[in-house]
C-alpha positions as CSV (number, residue, x, y, z in Angstrom):
1,X,-14.1,4.0,-22.4
2,X,-17.9,3.6,-21.9
3,X,-19.8,0.7,-23.7
4,X,-21.9,3.2,-25.7
5,X,-18.7,4.6,-27.0
6,X,-17.3,1.3,-27.8
7,X,-20.3,0.4,-29.5
8,X,-20.6,3.4,-31.8
9,X,-16.6,2.8,-32.8
10,X,-17.4,-0.7,-33.4
11,X,-19.8,0.5,-36.0
12,X,-16.7,1.8,-37.8
13,X,-15.3,-1.8,-38.0
14,X,-18.7,-3.3,-38.8
15,X,-19.0,-0.6,-41.6
16,X,-15.6,-1.3,-43.3
17,X,-16.6,-5.3,-43.3
18,X,-20.0,-4.4,-44.7
19,X,-18.6,-2.8,-47.8
20,X,-17.2,-6.1,-48.9
21,X,-20.5,-7.8,-48.9
22,X,-21.1,-9.8,-52.2
23,X,-23.4,-7.6,-53.8
24,X,-21.6,-4.4,-53.1
25,X,-18.5,-5.5,-54.6
26,X,-20.3,-6.9,-57.6
27,X,-22.1,-3.9,-58.1
28,X,-18.9,-1.5,-57.9
29,X,-17.2,-4.1,-60.0
30,X,-19.2,-3.2,-62.9
31,X,-18.7,0.7,-62.7
32,X,-15.2,0.4,-61.9
33,X,-14.4,-1.4,-64.9
34,X,-15.0,1.8,-66.9
35,X,-12.4,3.9,-65.0
36,X,-9.4,1.2,-65.1
37,X,-7.6,3.5,-62.5
38,X,-7.2,3.3,-58.7
39,X,-7.5,6.9,-58.1
40,X,-10.7,7.2,-60.2
41,X,-11.8,3.5,-58.6
42,X,-11.7,4.9,-55.2
43,X,-13.6,7.9,-55.9
44,X,-16.3,5.9,-57.4
45,X,-16.2,3.6,-54.2
46,X,-16.6,6.6,-52.1
47,X,-19.3,8.1,-53.9
48,X,-21.1,4.8,-53.5
49,X,-20.5,4.9,-49.6
50,X,-21.5,8.3,-49.7
51,X,-24.9,7.3,-51.2
52,X,-25.2,4.5,-49.1
53,X,-24.6,6.5,-46.0
54,X,-27.2,9.3,-46.8
55,X,-29.8,6.6,-47.2
56,X,-28.8,5.0,-44.0
57,X,-28.9,8.1,-41.9
58,X,-32.2,9.6,-43.5
59,X,-34.1,6.5,-43.0
60,X,-32.5,5.4,-39.9
61,X,-33.3,9.0,-38.4
62,X,-36.9,8.6,-39.4
63,X,-37.3,5.3,-37.9
64,X,-35.8,6.0,-34.8
65,X,-37.6,9.5,-34.2
66,X,-40.8,7.1,-34.7
67,X,-39.6,4.4,-32.4
68,X,-40.4,1.8,-35.0
69,X,-38.5,-0.5,-37.1
70,X,-39.1,-1.0,-40.8
71,X,-41.9,-3.0,-42.2
72,X,-40.8,-6.2,-43.7
73,X,-42.6,-6.1,-46.8
74,X,-41.0,-2.5,-47.3
75,X,-37.3,-4.1,-46.4
76,X,-38.2,-6.9,-49.1
77,X,-39.0,-4.4,-51.5
78,X,-36.1,-2.4,-51.2
79,X,-34.0,-5.8,-51.4
80,X,-35.5,-6.3,-54.7
81,X,-34.7,-3.0,-55.6
82,X,-31.0,-4.0,-55.0
83,X,-31.5,-7.2,-57.3
84,X,-32.9,-5.0,-59.8
85,X,-29.9,-2.7,-59.8
86,X,-27.7,-5.4,-59.8
87,X,-29.2,-6.8,-62.9
88,X,-29.5,-3.4,-64.8
89,X,-25.6,-2.9,-64.0
90,X,-25.0,-6.6,-65.2
91,X,-26.7,-6.0,-68.7
92,X,-25.0,-2.5,-69.2
93,X,-21.6,-3.8,-68.5
94,X,-22.3,-6.8,-71.1
95,X,-23.4,-4.3,-73.6
96,X,-20.6,-2.5,-72.9
97,X,-18.2,-5.0,-73.4
98,X,-19.8,-5.9,-76.8
99,X,-19.8,-2.6,-78.1
100,X,-16.5,-1.7,-77.1
101,X,-14.7,-4.5,-78.9
102,X,-11.0,-3.8,-78.9
103,X,-11.2,0.1,-79.3
104,X,-12.3,1.2,-75.6
105,X,-15.1,3.3,-74.9
106,X,-16.3,6.3,-76.7
107,X,-18.5,9.1,-75.8
108,X,-20.3,12.0,-78.1
109,X,-19.1,15.6,-77.5
110,X,-19.7,18.8,-78.5
111,X,-17.2,21.7,-78.8
112,X,-17.9,24.7,-81.0
113,X,-21.2,23.4,-82.2
114,X,-19.6,20.4,-83.8
115,X,-20.0,17.0,-82.3
116,X,-17.7,14.6,-82.4
117,X,-16.7,11.3,-80.7
118,X,-13.6,10.4,-78.6
119,X,-13.2,9.0,-74.9
120,X,-14.8,11.3,-72.4
121,X,-15.8,11.9,-68.8
122,X,-18.4,9.8,-66.9
123,X,-22.0,11.1,-66.6
124,X,-22.3,13.4,-63.5
125,X,-24.1,15.7,-61.7
126,X,-22.9,19.1,-60.2
127,X,-23.3,20.2,-56.5
128,X,-22.1,23.6,-56.2
129,X,-18.5,23.4,-57.1
130,X,-18.3,19.9,-56.8
131,X,-18.7,17.1,-59.6
132,X,-20.2,13.9,-58.7
133,X,-20.6,10.9,-60.8
134,X,-24.1,10.1,-60.3
135,X,-24.3,6.4,-61.2
136,X,-22.2,5.3,-58.1
137,X,-23.9,7.7,-55.9
138,X,-27.3,6.2,-56.8
139,X,-26.5,2.8,-56.4
140,X,-25.3,3.4,-53.0
141,X,-28.3,5.2,-52.2
142,X,-30.5,2.1,-53.1
143,X,-28.3,-0.5,-51.1
144,X,-28.3,1.8,-48.1
145,X,-32.0,1.7,-48.5
146,X,-32.2,-2.1,-48.4
147,X,-30.0,-2.2,-45.4
148,X,-31.4,0.4,-43.3
149,X,-34.2,-1.7,-41.8
150,X,-31.7,-4.4,-40.4
151,X,-29.3,-1.8,-39.2
152,X,-31.9,0.2,-37.4
153,X,-33.4,-2.9,-35.6
154,X,-29.6,-3.5,-34.4
155,X,-28.7,-0.1,-32.8
156,X,-32.3,-0.2,-31.3
157,X,-31.4,-3.1,-29.5
158,X,-27.9,-2.4,-28.6
159,X,-27.6,1.2,-27.6
160,X,-29.7,3.2,-25.1
161,X,-30.3,6.7,-26.4
162,X,-31.3,8.3,-30.1
163,X,-28.2,10.0,-30.0
164,X,-26.0,7.3,-29.6
165,X,-27.8,5.1,-32.2
166,X,-27.7,7.7,-34.9
167,X,-24.1,8.4,-34.3
168,X,-23.6,4.5,-34.8
169,X,-25.4,4.7,-38.4
170,X,-23.1,7.6,-39.1
171,X,-19.9,6.0,-38.2
172,X,-21.2,2.8,-39.8
173,X,-21.7,4.7,-43.1
174,X,-18.4,6.4,-42.5
175,X,-16.8,3.0,-42.5
176,X,-18.4,1.5,-45.7
177,X,-17.1,4.6,-47.6
178,X,-13.6,4.3,-46.7
179,X,-14.2,0.1,-47.3
180,X,-15.5,0.8,-50.7
181,X,-13.1,3.4,-51.6
182,X,-10.2,0.9,-50.7
183,X,-11.7,-2.0,-52.5
184,X,-12.8,0.0,-55.9
185,X,-9.1,1.4,-55.7
186,X,-7.9,-2.2,-55.7
187,X,-10.0,-3.3,-58.5
188,X,-9.1,0.1,-60.5
189,X,-5.3,-0.6,-59.9
190,X,-5.5,-4.4,-60.9
191,X,-7.5,-3.4,-64.1
192,X,-5.0,-0.5,-64.9
193,X,-2.3,-3.3,-64.4
194,X,-4.0,-5.3,-67.4
195,X,-3.1,-4.7,-70.7
196,X,-5.3,-7.3,-72.6
197,X,-8.6,-9.0,-71.5
198,X,-10.0,-6.0,-70.0
199,X,-13.2,-6.4,-72.2
200,X,-13.8,-9.9,-70.9
201,X,-13.3,-8.9,-67.5
202,X,-16.3,-6.3,-67.9
203,X,-18.1,-9.2,-69.5
204,X,-17.5,-11.5,-66.7
205,X,-18.4,-8.8,-64.2
206,X,-21.7,-8.1,-66.0
207,X,-22.5,-11.7,-66.2
208,X,-21.9,-12.1,-62.4
209,X,-24.1,-9.2,-61.4
210,X,-26.9,-10.6,-63.5
211,X,-26.3,-14.0,-61.9
212,X,-26.3,-12.4,-58.5
213,X,-29.2,-10.2,-58.9
214,X,-31.3,-13.0,-60.1
215,X,-30.4,-15.5,-57.2
216,X,-31.0,-12.5,-54.7
217,X,-34.2,-12.1,-55.5
218,X,-35.7,-15.3,-55.8
219,X,-36.3,-16.0,-51.9
220,X,-37.3,-12.4,-51.7
221,X,-40.4,-12.9,-53.9
222,X,-41.5,-16.0,-51.5
223,X,-41.4,-13.5,-48.8
224,X,-43.9,-11.5,-50.7
225,X,-46.3,-14.2,-51.4
């Protein structure tokens, strides 16, 4: 096996590990608490990974084509976007936990011209015949932007050709999809096994997300000063 191929394959393992970083797991925890099902959790995690991969490949390909690395201030701005998303997801989870009480989530639906309220599907977007939950996809896109600069700088240093560098980024993204799907499925299965206390878990996940978002942002502001 050539060193270049080994380097690209290493991206799969690194991508799997990357999915388990604290900010990624915290963001997905606030989303998976809505599904409380391992299969649904895996889908949400895979959608996060898909958005993450799309950002990595697009930004990475542009930087590789230009032979440049992401400017520090832009990279910091992307990281601040991640902090903002963590805080927003946390606030949303806390509000949802407060509203749900003991009766579970409800949504408004309209059938036959009559509006009524009952548990329903998450907000989603349509892509051809596919239906995609937009929230984890969007969160993944933001996280991918934040990691694109460092990853591109790494492949510049480690791999000799543009094709190999893009392949590394793509395989890295595939690893992150698999890793996040597995992690989210595990969280969904754990929540599904609980018959009490789910509201408090949602509240805890939201508080953790807010706290991590604030702590994550503090050193970033100093870099922009």
